[in-house]
KENU-437705 format. One line per field, with one value per residue (C-alpha): residue number from 1; residue in one letter; x, y, z. Coordinates in steps of 0.1 Angstrom, whole numbers. Example, Ala and Ser with C-alpha at 12.3 -4.5 7.8 and 13.67 -1.06 7.14 Angstrom:
% KENU-437705
bake	(1,2);
kegu	(A,S);
xx	(123,137);
yy	(-45,-11);
zz	(78,71);
% end
This chain:
% KENU-437705
bake	(1,2,3,4,5,6,7,8,9,10,11,12,13,14,15,16,17,18,19,20,21,22,23,24,25,26,27,28,29,30,31,32,33,34,35,36,37,38,39,40,41,42,43,44,45,46,47,48,49,50,51,52,53,54,55,56,57,58,59,60,61,62,63,64,65,66,67,68,69,70,71,72,73,74,75,76,77,78,79,80,81,82,83,84,85,86,87,88,89,90,91,92,93,94,95,96,97,98,99,100,101,102,103,104,105,106,107,108,109,110,111,112,113,114,115,116,117,118,119,120,121,122,123,124,125,126,127,128,129,130,131,132,133,134,135,136,137,138,139,140,141,142,143,144,145,146,147,148,149,150,151,152,153,154,155,156,157,158,159,160,161,162,163,164,165,166,167,168,169,170,171,172,173,174,175,176,177,178,179,180,181,182,183,184,185,186,187,188,189,190,191,192,193,194,195,196,197,198,199,200,201,202,203,204,205,206,207,208,209,210,211,212,213,214,215,216,217,218,219,220,221,222,223,224,225,226,227,228,229,230,231,232,233,234,235,236,237,238,239,240,241,242,243,244,245,246,247,248,249,250,251,252,253,254,255,256,257,258,259,260,261,262,263,264,265,266,267,268,269,270,271,272,273,274,275,276,277,278,279,280,281,282,283,284,285,286,287,288,289,290,291,292,293,294,295,296,297,298,299,300,301,302,303,304,305,306,307,308,309,310,311,312,313,314,315,316,317,318,319,320,321,322,323,324,325,326,327,328,329,330);
kegu	(X,X,X,X,X,X,X,X,X,X,X,X,X,X,X,X,X,X,X,X,X,X,X,X,X,X,X,X,X,X,X,X,X,X,X,X,X,X,X,X,X,X,X,X,X,X,X,X,X,X,X,X,X,X,X,X,X,X,X,X,X,X,X,X,X,X,X,X,X,X,X,X,X,X,X,X,X,X,X,X,X,X,X,X,X,X,X,X,X,X,X,X,X,X,X,X,X,X,X,X,X,X,X,X,X,X,X,X,X,X,X,X,X,X,X,X,X,X,X,X,X,X,X,X,X,X,X,X,X,X,X,X,X,X,X,X,X,X,X,X,X,X,X,X,X,X,X,X,X,X,X,X,X,X,X,X,X,X,X,X,X,X,X,X,X,X,X,X,X,X,X,X,X,X,X,X,X,X,X,X,X,X,X,X,X,X,X,X,X,X,X,X,X,X,X,X,X,X,X,X,X,X,X,X,X,X,X,X,X,X,X,X,X,X,X,X,X,X,X,X,X,X,X,X,X,X,X,X,X,X,X,X,X,X,X,X,X,X,X,X,X,X,X,X,X,X,X,X,X,X,X,X,X,X,X,X,X,X,X,X,X,X,X,X,X,X,X,X,X,X,X,X,X,X,X,X,X,X,X,X,X,X,X,X,X,X,X,X,X,X,X,X,X,X,X,X,X,X,X,X,X,X,X,X,X,X,X,X,X,X,X,X,X,X,X,X,X,X,X,X,X,X,X,X,X,X,X,X,X,X);
xx	(766,762,774,771,799,775,741,730,724,691,678,674,650,618,633,615,581,588,598,566,545,562,558,521,515,535,519,482,483,510,500,489,509,503,464,464,487,464,434,453,462,426,413,440,428,393,403,426,400,389,424,434,465,482,477,491,522,527,524,550,574,571,578,609,621,615,635,663,664,667,694,713,712,722,752,762,759,786,773,798,806,836,855,884,912,945,975,1006,1029,1062,1087,1116,1137,1159,1171,1193,1191,1222,1219,1248,1245,1277,1278,1278,1242,1232,1240,1210,1214,1181,1145,1113,1079,1095,1117,1154,1161,1191,1199,1189,1153,1149,1164,1141,1110,1120,1138,1111,1085,1107,1109,1072,1065,1085,1055,1065,1102,1122,1140,1168,1184,1221,1230,1266,1289,1323,1309,1282,1254,1222,1192,1169,1174,1156,1119,1085,1074,1082,1065,1088,1119,1107,1101,1137,1149,1127,1142,1178,1198,1229,1261,1246,1270,1299,1310,1329,1320,1327,1312,1332,1322,1285,1287,1304,1277,1250,1267,1271,1233,1225,1252,1236,1200,1178,1163,1163,1172,1194,1202,1218,1209,1237,1232,1261,1271,1308,1339,1351,1373,1367,1365,1387,1370,1375,1343,1357,1366,1331,1317,1338,1326,1290,1294,1307,1276,1252,1243,1236,1246,1228,1246,1232,1255,1237,1244,1236,1259,1254,1281,1279,1299,1318,1345,1346,1353,1330,1330,1308,1282,1292,1330,1333,1312,1333,1314,1342,1340,1303,1303,1330,1309,1278,1297,1316,1284,1261,1241,1236,1249,1226,1233,1208,1211,1176,1148,1128,1158,1161,1125,1130,1160,1143,1114,1138,1154,1119,1113,1147,1141,1104,1089,1073,1053,1016,998,981,944,934,901,889,859,837,822,786,783,786,755,733,749,739,704,702,710,684,657,666,669,632,626,653,641,604,583,550,518,497,459,436,421,391);
yy	(937,946,920,919,908,898,890,869,901,904,876,903,922,912,917,950,935,905,929,949,917,905,938,939,905,913,946,948,986,991,1005,978,991,963,964,1002,1002,977,999,1030,1014,1003,1038,1053,1033,1049,1085,1103,1125,1100,1092,1112,1134,1115,1082,1097,1110,1077,1059,1084,1079,1041,1042,1063,1039,1010,1026,1035,999,986,1012,1001,964,972,992,963,939,959,963,968,963,944,960,945,969,963,973,988,959,957,943,940,961,990,1014,1045,1070,1091,1124,1145,1182,1194,1226,1206,1197,1232,1227,1234,1204,1188,1196,1191,1200,1215,1239,1238,1230,1222,1186,1188,1200,1168,1146,1161,1152,1117,1106,1121,1100,1069,1074,1079,1047,1025,1018,991,999,1020,1046,1069,1098,1109,1142,1149,1174,1181,1164,1138,1140,1121,1140,1114,1082,1050,1057,1045,1081,1084,1118,1132,1118,1133,1166,1167,1160,1187,1211,1204,1228,1228,1235,1231,1202,1219,1223,1191,1154,1131,1100,1076,1093,1093,1056,1050,1069,1049,1016,1026,1033,999,975,969,972,941,944,913,931,962,984,1018,1039,1063,1092,1114,1135,1138,1120,1113,1144,1150,1132,1104,1072,1056,1045,1011,1003,1013,989,960,966,968,935,918,930,919,955,960,994,1006,1036,1062,1084,1117,1141,1147,1143,1179,1206,1234,1265,1263,1288,1302,1267,1244,1209,1179,1185,1151,1156,1153,1121,1091,1062,1038,1042,1040,1008,993,1002,985,954,949,951,931,961,976,1007,1030,1060,1088,1113,1128,1132,1104,1080,1089,1080,1047,1040,1046,1024,996,999,999,965,951,959,950,934,900,902,910,933,913,920,938,934,967,967,998,1002,1015,1015,1052,1057,1037,1053,1087,1074,1061,1096,1112,1088,1095,1132,1140,1117,1136,1171,1165,1148,1129,1149,1138,1135,1158,1141,1160);
zz	(1134,1171,1196,1234,1257,1285,1268,1298,1318,1300,1322,1348,1326,1344,1379,1386,1377,1400,1428,1424,1424,1455,1473,1464,1479,1510,1518,1510,1517,1490,1457,1434,1404,1379,1381,1379,1349,1332,1339,1327,1294,1288,1295,1273,1243,1247,1256,1280,1295,1320,1334,1365,1362,1390,1372,1340,1358,1376,1342,1328,1357,1355,1317,1323,1351,1328,1299,1324,1336,1300,1292,1323,1314,1278,1291,1314,1285,1267,1232,1204,1168,1154,1125,1106,1096,1079,1101,1086,1078,1097,1072,1096,1072,1081,1054,1055,1026,1020,1001,988,997,982,961,929,936,927,890,867,844,851,840,859,846,816,836,844,880,902,911,947,938,916,944,970,949,938,969,990,972,976,1014,1019,999,1023,1045,1071,1069,1094,1073,1084,1066,1064,1048,1038,1023,1039,1069,1074,1100,1108,1095,1110,1129,1118,1121,1110,1107,1070,1066,1093,1075,1042,1059,1071,1035,1021,1047,1037,1017,995,1014,1049,1056,1037,1001,994,995,1025,1010,1031,1064,1053,1047,1080,1098,1081,1089,1125,1128,1113,1126,1161,1148,1152,1117,1095,1063,1062,1032,1024,994,985,961,950,921,930,943,978,985,1022,1055,1070,1059,1025,1007,997,1033,1044,1017,1030,1065,1053,1035,1067,1085,1057,1048,1011,996,964,948,925,903,895,867,830,801,789,790,816,820,852,862,827,812,792,807,812,840,854,852,890,893,904,888,895,932,933,913,936,967,953,941,973,995,973,961,926,909,890,868,865,837,839,864,848,850,887,892,875,896,929,917,909,944,958,941,951,987,987,1017,1013,1045,1044,1067,1095,1099,1131,1148,1164,1186,1186,1220,1223,1261,1265,1243,1267,1297,1283,1276,1312,1325,1302,1314,1351,1348,1347,1377,1397,1391,1395,1422,1416,1419,1447,1443,1463,1494,1506);
% end
């Protein structure tokens, strides 16, 4: 429904007619426009052959002026239409996702779409979907191997965060696992943040064997700052040939430390043996860290003033490029 900001402006609609009336009374020699218009309309109903060309052109010019006047008043009245849209909810939550990029993530002990794939390929798909589903949250990304670095600071741009995850590669942060340093970096990015709720989601398939920080100490610090840490242990129970020896594919996974981290910080520990289990785990975390706030409605006004300004110019253009035809006086 179209609404007008200043509808009272239409009270000025008869102003040109009143001005012509006043001018006609003031100056008897002035063109009596209104009577001539009346005569022209009467003649037009019968046929156009008896109307002089000058009268027709004058009638045409007055019609354009009247349309231009109506368009001007409508533009000043500011017509528009109100539309209600749903804004992206702001949950007040900040979350940092930690992804292990050590060389053990290249093991082919997972399947996806019926094909054997490495662990990181599965994580990219599942964790990437998890990140993009966190609408309303600010999500950051920490990637770690022998060293930890911030892949993305806390951001509402979830597509950009996911893009960085998809661009990551095994070994780009080193070959070993600095789990404690990664946690410390995530805590550092969250500790002074104004978010109401703060959480860390740590995924690893190994044990802390690099860096200077101990994961348990990082978990204690997180607990003191009201930051929950959910941990995910990744790896199948199948055997894999590694360095000419048959051993469990998850032989390097330190479940004890991951459980201790989650317990100390008030989070939960999860174990993923397959791609489908990993999907279920991220869905569970999504539920645990779900926002209760609803998206506020936003009223957006679609402005139509420009349409009538364009009409005004179109009505005035013929008047500016042509001049009225004068009758022959002989």
